[in-house]
C-alpha positions, 0 to 999 in steps of 0.5 A, spaced: 510 540 514 507 535 509 504 529 511 508 522 511 506 515 510 510 509 510 509 502 507 512 496 504 512 493 497 511 486 498 514 482 492 515 475 489 518 472 483 514 467 479 519 464 474 522 470 471 517 474 472 517 479 478 510 480 482 508 485 487 502 486 492 498 492 491 492 494 496 485 497 493 482 502 498 476 500 501 470 505 502 464 507 497 469 512 494 473 507 491 468 501 490 468 502 482 475 505 481 481 501 478 486 504 474 491 509 478 488 508 485 491 501 488 497 502 493 502 499 497 500 498 504 502 504 507 499 509 512 501 515 516 506 516 522 508 522 526 515 525 527 517 521 533 516 514 530 521 510 526 518 510 519 520 502 518 516 501 524 511 505 522 511 501 515 511 494 519 505 496 523 501 499 517 502 493 513 499 489 518 493 493 519 492 493 512 493 486 510 493 482 517 500 479 515 506 481 520 511 483 516 518 479 517 524 479 513 529 483 510 527 490 508 530 494 502 529 501 502 526 504 496 527 511 498 521 517 498 517 519 493 512 526 493 505 524 491 501 529 487 497 532 494 504 533 497 504 527 501 511 524 502 511 516 502 517 512 504 517 505 502 521 498 503 521 492 499 520 485 502 520 479 499 515 474 501 508 471 499 501 471 501 494 469 499 490 475 497 484 472 499 487 471 506 488 479 507 484 482 513 484 489 514 482 494 519 476 498 518 474 506 519 467 509 520 464 514 516 458 518 515 454 514 509 451 516 505 453 523 506 449 528 510 444 522 512 447 522 519 448 514 519 455 511 520 458 505 516 464 501 517 469 500 511 475 496 511 481 500 509 483 495 504 477 492 501 482 487 497 489 486 495 492 482 489 498 480 486 500 484 479 506 483 474 510 490 474 507 492 467 500 491 470 502 494 477 504 500 473 497 501 470 493 500 477 498 504 482 497 511 484 501 515 479 506 518 485 508 511 487 510 508 480 517 510 482 517 505 487 516 499 482 522 502 478 526 502 484 524 495 485 525 493 478 532 496 478 535 492 484 531 485 482 535 485 475 
């Protein structure tokens, strides 16, 4: 059974431009990477969980913002590693500087015996759809296409 994640693609309109909020993964592996690593705020869930409820929970864990609003299903995509991601679009606004992510602990540096705590998301940013396409994980680009087709 493939791993499953659920997430929310927050969007806003600025004049005629549609913008989306993407999250940059935290931790030392992603620190100096930009293109192709940003993601919608999402996380894994198990078979017994409702995917939308998992998406709301994960959005709050990764951003510190409660997801309230009208949710529009964007369907599923299968990422290169086999993970199936289900997403919903939600119109809203927030200040990326206000993002507060939960953390994880890992051994760092490798084989040092030391553990350090890192945020799951080290930053978030609003992007135009064109800029988002350059930065989002390849397997999630389809969510941007689906959002655009509904918003136009």
